C-alpha positions as CSV (number, residue, x, y, z in Angstrom):
1,M,-36.1,17.1,-50.4
2,N,-39.2,18.8,-48.9
3,V,-40.1,17.4,-45.6
4,L,-43.2,17.9,-43.6
5,V,-43.2,16.7,-40.0
6,I,-46.2,16.4,-38.1
7,Y,-45.9,16.3,-34.2
8,A,-48.6,15.1,-31.7
9,H,-47.6,15.4,-28.0
10,P,-48.5,17.9,-25.3
11,S,-45.2,18.1,-23.9
12,Q,-42.0,19.4,-25.5
13,G,-40.0,17.7,-22.3
14,S,-41.2,14.1,-23.3
15,M,-39.5,11.5,-24.9
16,C,-41.5,12.4,-28.1
17,G,-40.2,16.0,-27.7
18,A,-36.8,14.9,-27.7
19,L,-37.3,12.7,-31.0
20,L,-39.1,15.7,-32.7
21,A,-35.6,17.7,-32.1
22,A,-33.7,14.9,-33.4
23,V,-35.9,14.3,-36.3
24,C,-35.5,17.9,-37.3
25,E,-31.7,18.0,-36.9
26,E,-31.5,14.9,-38.9
27,V,-33.6,16.4,-41.8
28,E,-31.8,20.0,-41.5
29,T,-28.2,18.3,-41.4
30,A,-29.1,16.3,-44.6
31,G,-29.6,19.8,-46.4
32,N,-33.4,19.1,-46.7
33,Q,-36.2,21.9,-46.6
34,L,-38.3,21.4,-43.3
35,R,-41.5,22.4,-42.3
36,V,-43.1,21.4,-38.8
37,H,-46.6,21.4,-37.7
38,D,-46.8,21.1,-33.8
39,L,-50.8,20.4,-33.7
40,I,-51.0,20.8,-30.1
41,A,-49.1,24.0,-29.8
42,E,-51.1,25.4,-32.7
43,K,-54.3,24.4,-31.2
44,F,-55.3,22.1,-34.1
45,N,-59.1,21.3,-34.0
46,P,-59.5,17.5,-34.4
47,V,-63.5,17.6,-34.4
48,F,-64.9,16.6,-37.9
49,S,-67.8,18.7,-38.4
50,A,-71.1,18.3,-39.6
51,Y,-70.2,20.6,-42.4
52,E,-67.3,18.5,-43.1
53,R,-69.3,15.2,-43.4
54,I,-72.2,16.8,-45.7
55,H,-69.6,18.1,-47.9
56,H,-67.1,15.5,-47.6
57,V,-67.0,15.0,-51.5
58,G,-67.3,18.6,-52.9
59,D,-65.3,21.6,-54.5
60,L,-62.0,21.7,-52.4
61,E,-61.7,25.5,-52.9
62,Q,-65.4,25.9,-51.4
63,K,-64.5,24.0,-48.4
64,L,-61.1,25.5,-47.6
65,Q,-63.1,28.8,-47.6
66,Q,-65.4,27.5,-44.9
67,M,-62.5,26.1,-43.2
68,P,-59.6,28.4,-43.8
69,E,-57.5,26.9,-40.9
70,L,-56.9,23.7,-42.8
71,R,-55.4,25.6,-46.0
72,V,-51.9,25.9,-44.6
73,H,-52.1,21.9,-43.7
74,V,-53.2,21.1,-47.4
75,E,-50.7,23.5,-49.0
76,D,-47.8,21.8,-46.9
77,L,-48.8,18.4,-47.9
78,Q,-48.9,19.4,-51.3
79,W,-45.5,20.8,-51.1
80,C,-43.6,17.9,-49.7
81,D,-42.2,14.7,-50.8
82,T,-41.6,13.3,-47.4
83,V,-43.9,13.3,-44.4
84,I,-42.8,12.3,-41.0
85,F,-45.1,11.8,-38.2
86,V,-43.8,11.9,-34.5
87,Y,-46.5,10.9,-31.8
88,P,-47.0,8.7,-29.0
89,T,-49.3,5.5,-29.3
90,W,-52.0,5.7,-26.7
91,W,-54.7,3.1,-26.2
92,S,-52.9,1.4,-29.2
93,G,-53.4,4.1,-31.7
94,Q,-52.8,7.8,-32.7
95,P,-53.6,10.5,-30.2
96,A,-57.0,12.0,-30.7
97,V,-55.6,15.2,-32.1
98,L,-53.4,13.4,-34.8
99,K,-56.4,11.1,-35.8
100,G,-58.4,14.2,-36.2
101,W,-55.7,15.7,-38.5
102,I,-56.1,12.5,-40.5
103,D,-59.9,12.6,-40.9
104,R,-60.0,16.4,-41.4
105,V,-56.8,17.1,-43.7
106,L,-56.5,14.1,-45.6
107,M,-60.0,14.8,-47.4
108,N,-61.4,14.2,-50.9
109,G,-59.6,16.8,-53.5
110,V,-56.5,16.7,-51.4
111,A,-55.4,12.9,-50.7
112,W,-58.1,11.2,-52.9
113,A,-60.9,11.4,-55.4
114,L,-63.3,8.8,-56.2
115,P,-63.8,8.8,-60.0
116,E,-67.1,8.6,-61.8
117,G,-68.5,5.1,-61.7
118,K,-65.4,3.7,-59.9
119,A,-65.6,1.8,-56.1
120,R,-61.9,2.6,-55.5
121,L,-60.3,5.6,-54.4
122,S,-57.5,7.3,-56.4
123,P,-54.5,8.8,-54.3
124,M,-53.9,12.4,-55.1
125,L,-51.0,13.0,-52.9
126,T,-48.6,11.3,-55.3
127,N,-45.9,14.1,-54.8
128,V,-45.2,12.1,-51.3
129,R,-42.4,9.5,-52.1
130,R,-41.2,8.8,-48.4
131,L,-43.4,8.0,-45.4
132,I,-41.6,7.8,-41.9
133,V,-43.3,7.1,-38.6
134,V,-41.4,7.7,-35.3
135,T,-43.6,6.7,-32.3
136,T,-43.2,5.4,-28.7
137,H,-45.4,2.8,-26.9
138,G,-45.7,2.2,-23.1
139,S,-45.9,-1.7,-23.8
140,S,-43.8,-4.0,-25.4
141,K,-43.5,-5.0,-29.0
142,W,-45.0,-8.5,-28.0
143,V,-48.1,-6.9,-26.7
144,N,-48.4,-4.6,-29.6
145,M,-48.2,-7.7,-31.9
146,L,-51.0,-9.3,-29.9
147,Q,-53.2,-6.2,-30.5
148,G,-52.6,-6.2,-34.1
149,E,-50.6,-3.1,-34.0
150,P,-53.7,-0.8,-35.2
151,G,-51.7,2.2,-35.3
152,K,-49.0,0.9,-37.4
153,R,-51.9,-0.3,-39.7
154,I,-53.5,3.1,-40.0
155,M,-50.3,4.6,-41.0
156,F,-49.1,2.0,-43.3
157,R,-52.1,0.6,-45.0
158,S,-54.5,3.7,-45.1
159,V,-52.6,6.7,-44.9
160,R,-49.8,5.3,-47.2
161,L,-52.4,4.6,-50.0
162,M,-53.2,8.4,-50.6
163,F,-49.5,8.7,-51.5
164,H,-47.5,7.5,-54.6
165,T,-47.8,3.9,-55.1
166,R,-44.1,3.6,-54.6
167,T,-43.7,5.4,-51.5
168,R,-41.0,4.1,-49.2
169,C,-42.0,3.4,-45.6
170,T,-39.8,3.5,-42.4
171,W,-41.2,2.4,-39.0
172,A,-39.0,3.6,-35.7
173,G,-41.2,2.2,-32.9
174,I,-39.8,2.6,-29.4
175,Y,-41.3,0.1,-27.3
176,G,-41.3,-0.6,-23.5
177,M,-41.0,3.2,-22.8
178,D,-42.4,2.5,-19.2
179,K,-39.3,0.6,-18.4
180,I,-36.6,2.5,-20.3
181,D,-34.3,4.7,-17.9
182,S,-32.3,7.7,-18.7
183,K,-29.4,5.9,-20.1
184,H,-31.1,3.8,-22.6
185,R,-33.3,6.6,-23.6
186,Q,-30.4,8.3,-25.3
187,R,-29.6,5.1,-27.1
188,K,-33.3,4.9,-28.5
189,I,-33.0,8.4,-29.7
190,N,-29.6,7.5,-31.4
191,W,-31.5,4.8,-32.9
192,V,-34.3,6.8,-34.2
193,R,-31.8,9.0,-35.8
194,R,-30.3,6.4,-37.7
195,R,-33.7,5.0,-38.9
196,V,-34.7,8.5,-40.2
197,R,-31.3,9.1,-41.8
198,R,-32.0,5.7,-43.7
199,G,-35.6,6.5,-44.3
200,L,-34.5,9.8,-45.8
201,S,-31.8,8.4,-48.1
202,K,-34.2,5.6,-49.6
203,R,-34.7,6.2,-53.3
């Protein structure tokens, strides 16, 4: 399989950094091809520009000529059959750099098309058959449920719709991070490993 990992955290020494290492190890151990984008290390610009707004629906090649920094992200999305996101949940959702990546990279001509006379988007990233989300939450599962889990909804009710209709989804959310000690931290990492392993094996 071709696996693309999108990582969004400013510190490799964080729990998310440890989860990224675990995820990549699981992917490669299973014999898969791996590509990783560390959005902050790459200094990805999350700002959706006026040009992008005006030309949101337009010729893809022309847009990429104007925004060449997005080309590698587009090509990697078109290459992979599995996408794994690793990030912390902040303010109930994705970090700004990841939200900006979604805004900018999942554009018309890459992730979706709007056929003439239609009111509904058609997905274009039908090569993607697996979506795995690994994220940490400072608050408990109960608090997140009361909030409606907006970050999870964005991934599974919006982003997923740009992929194949039979895309398999795996959610690996670690809740209550603010109260997890070092002993339980490794247990959580091992749990994520199992979740990712299972997600990669789904048919």
